N, C-alpha and C positions, 0 to 999 in steps of 0.2 A: 666650324662646320658650315659648308656651303651646300644649300639644298636647292636643286632646280625643280620648281613646282610646275607641273604640266598644266596648261590652260584649258584643256578640252571641256571640262564641266562648266566653266564660266562662260564658254561660248555657246553651250547648250541651254543653260538655265538662266532665266531672269530671277526666279524664285525656286526654292526646292531645298530639301533637307541635305542633299549631298554637297551642294555648293555652300550652304551655310556652314557645314562642318569644316570644310577646308578654309573658308574665310575666317572663321572664329579661331581655329587652331593655329593657323599660320600668322594671323595678326598678332597673336600672343607670342609665338616663337620669334617673330621678326624683331621684337623689342629686346631680346636677350643679346648681351654683348658678344657672346661667342657663337651666335647663329646668324647667318646671312641667308635670306630667302630671295631667290631669283625667280620672279614671275614675268614671263615675256608677254606682257599685255600693256598697251598704252591707254586703252579705254575699254569699258565694258558696260553692258546693260544689266549686269547682275546686281541686284539690290544690296546684297551683303558685301560684295567686293568694293562697291562704291564707298562704303563706310570705313574702309581700312586704308592703310598707307602702302598697300602692296602693289598698286598700279604704278607703272613706270611713268615718270613725268617727262614729257617732251612738248614744249610750248607750241612749236610750229604744227606738229601733228594734232595736238588737241584743239588748236584753233581751227584747223581744217575740218576735223570731226564736227565741231560745234557749228561751223558755217553750213556744212552740208545738212546737218540735222535741222538747223533753223529754216532752211529752204525746203525742208521735207524730202530730202534725198537720203535714202537708206545708206548707212555706213557699214552695214553688215559684211559685205564682201571685202571692203577695204580693210576693216578691222581683222578679218580672217587672214587676209594676205599679209598684213603687217605682223600679225602674231606668228605666222609660219616663218617669216623672215627672221624674226627675233629668236625663236626657239632653235632654228637651224644654225644661227650664229652661235648660240650657247653650246649646242652640240659640237660645233666645229672647234670652238675654243677649248672645250673639254675641261673647264675650270670650275668644277663642282665635285662634291663628295658623294652625293646621293640624289637619285631621281625619284620623284613622287608622282605617279600617274593619278589623275583625279577621276578617271573613268576607265573603261576597259579596252579602248582601242590600242592595239599593241604596236602602233606605228613606230614607236621609239626603240624597239628592241635592237635593231641593227645600227642605232645611232649613239647609244650610250657607252660604247667601247668597253663593255664588261663592267661598267659601274653598277653598284648594287641599287636595287629599287625595292620600295616597300609598297605593297598593294593593300588598300582597304576594301574589304568586301562588306557591302551594306545589307545584302540579303541573298537568298538563293531561289528566289521565286521563279526566275526564268527556267531553272532546272527542275523545280518541283511542280510547277504548274505551267508547262509549256503550251497548253491549250490556249492560253491567253496571249501568247507572243508568237503566233505563227508567221506574222509579217513584221518581224523585228528589224527596223532599219539599222540598228547599231550592232547586230550580231552578238548580243551580249553573252549568251551561253558559250558560244564558240570561242570568242575572244577571252572571256574570263577564264576558261579552261587553260588556255595558253599561259596567261599571266599567273594564275595560281601555281602552276607547275614551276615557272621560272623565277618567281619573286624570291628575294632574299629573306624577307619576313612578310607575314600577313597580319593585318589588324582586322578583327571581326568586331562589329559594333554591339554584339550581345553574345552571351553564352549560347543562346539558341541558334544564332547565325554560325558560330563555330561548330556546333553539333551538326548543322545542316551541311556545312562544307565537308566535314569528315564523312558524312553519310553519302554524299555524292562522289567524293574523292577520298576513299579510305586509304589510299596509298600515301597521302600527305602526312608528314610527321606532325602530330598535335603540338609539339613544342615549337613549331614554326609559327603558330597562330597565337597572337595575344588578343585578349578581349579588352576593349576600351570603350566605355560608354560615352555617349554624347553629353553635352551640357544643355542648359537652358539659358537663353539670353533675352527672352521676350520681355518687353516693358510696356506699361500703359502710358501712352502719351496723353497728358491732361488736356492738350490743345486739340486733340483729334475729335472731329465731329462727324458722326456717321449716321446716315438715315436708315435706321433699323426699327423693326416692330418692337413693341414692349415685351412681348411674350413669345419667345422662340426657342426651338431646338436647333442646335448648331452642328453642321457638318463642315469639315475643312478639307480643301485640296482636290486632287484628281478624282474623277468619277469613273475611272477605268473599270472594266468588268470585275476584276478580283477585289476591287475596293468595296463592292457590295452596296453601292448607293441605292440601287433599285430595291434591294431587300429592305433598306431603311424606309424608303418611301412607302412600300407595301405595308410595313409594320405600323407606320405612323398615320396612314390614311384614315382609319376609323377614328383616331384621336382628333385629327384635324377637322373631320366632318362633324364630330360631336361638339367641337369648340371652334367657332369661326374666328375667335380672337387668338388662336394658337397658330404659329407659323413654323415652317421648316426652312432654315436658311442654309444654302450651300455657298460657302465662302471660297472664292477662287475656283480653280479648275476650268476656267474658260466659260464662255457663254453657253447657254443650252444648245445642244445639237437639235436638228429638226425632229429627230425621233423622240427625244426627251420632251420637246414641246408638245408633240402629239399625245404622248402618254399622260402628261400632267393635265392637259386640257380634257382628255377623256375621263380622268378622275374627277374633273370639276373643281380642281384645286389650283388653278393658275394664279389666283390671288393670294394663296397661302404657302405655296412652295416657291421660294425666291432664290435666284442666283445673284450673288453680289461679288464684284471684284473689289479688291482693297489695295491700299498702299501699305508698305511695311509697317509704318507707324500707327496704322489703324487696327491691326490684327488683335492687339491686346483688348481693344474695345469690344470686339466681337465675342471673345471669350468671357470677358468680365460681365457682360450684360446678358449672356445667354442663361436660360434656365438650366441647361445641361448640354454636354457635348457627347455625341455618339461617334465612335470610330468602328464601323462594322466590317472593316477589311478582313479578308480571309487569310492574309499573311502580311506581316511587316517584319523587317529585320531589326528595327528599333522603334520608330514612330515618334518623331519629335513633337507632333501635335499633342501627344499625351502629356509631355512635360509642360508645354505651353498652356494647356488648359489648367493643369494643376497650379502652375505659378500664378495664374490669373483668378484663382478661386472659383473655377468652374467644375462642378462634379462630372464624372466621366462614366460612360457605359461602353464596354469593350467586348469583343469576342474573346474566346479562350485560346485563339490560335497564335502561332508564331511567337514573337517575343513579348507579347502584351503582359502575360502573368509575371514574367521576369522583371519587366520594367516598371509596371504599375503596382505590383504586389497587392496588398489588401486596401490600397487607396482608390480602387475602382470597383464598379459593379460589373459583373460579367453576365453574358447571355448566351444561350444556345443558338449557334448560327444556323441551325436547321429549323428553328422555330420562330416564325414571325410573332406568334402569340407571346412567347417568352420575352422577346425584345419589347413588345408593346407593353407588357406588364411591368418591365423594369423602368421604362420611360414614365409610365403613369405613377409608379411608386415614388420616383423622385419629384414629379410634378405636384403630387398631393401630400407627400410627407415632408414637411419643412424641417423637422428635427433630423431626419435621415439625410436630407440634402446638406444641412449644416455640418453633420458629422463627416460626410465625405469631402466637403470643401476643406475642412480642417485637416483631414487625413492627407489630402493632396498637397496642401501648403507645407506640411511637415515632410512628406515623402520626397518632394521635389528638391529639397535641400541637399540631397546626396548626389545630385548631378550638377556639375559645373565645368565650364570650358577650361578654366585654369588647370584643373586636375587632369582633364583629358589631354591638354597640350603637354603637360609634364610627362605623362605616361607615353604619349606618342614619341616624344623626344628620346626617351629611354630605348624604345624600339628602334628608332632611327640610328642611335649610337651603336646599338648591338649589331645592326645590319652592316654598318661601316666597319666595326671591329672584326666581324666575322670575315668580311671580304679581305 
């Protein structure tokens, strides 16, 4: 089986759950004797892809990239141009059995000559909460609609996501959609040294509106003011915006609410040393940070929305997303009750064992084989 893997998500993300998914699954599949993965990329800034053997090797081009990077000249446009040349060459040769789009741009539809393609749907938030995506540069809802209709098979990352697909597109045959969970691959690097406070609540990732970070700040503010030695750490998600800085200063908590960027090998340290992890998002199709926190022995507090109850089960504490008081009480409960904290650490460590990338890759392969057989 020859699989042509679309590069678009690797060009969009340096970090992120979607690119991690494809890097993990296809790194495993590429090692199988009867599977060839064709990825038209010479070099990438994606942290997960760099750790695989999927990137094409071309000595002259890689030397050029390295020289330009060394003299601080961006290679982004050059990489994009080379990637487009490579994938168009693959389309022209037509020597593959299956195409896998990694995001929703349908640019490939008139280039794959009727070959089957399998679409993974990560969530339906653009369709269910359009108010947060009025200026979407990727036209996700429109493009996703086209691909969902035309895909040979669809992979949903949770049963909740499958339910949401069918809710928005009831005309889709449910048998066309396979549910395949993500895995967990986070590890704690013993050599990683990170400057973090001793006593902190952890938040990870984007702080976009639906992620509900402001709600977490509001809930945690009285706790932070009551305890100057308690901190809220926002890991990743980019530096504070000007508006965020103003809000935090107005609260008088600029020294206790911190934003920290991290390298991939440092993330395990953030989870391992946190008092607890809060994921207050109003919707997630899966939520890889849930597995990361569990794997690192960090107790979790989640909303009851989206896929969280399905993915975390009874290994997390849930709060009412309409009540700051309820979230604050749940945080305080874990901070003060060591026995309860230990209980949820152990639940998480046991629960996360059911999620692994090897299993996900095998299930994806079966869907890919079915798509080819159907065609």
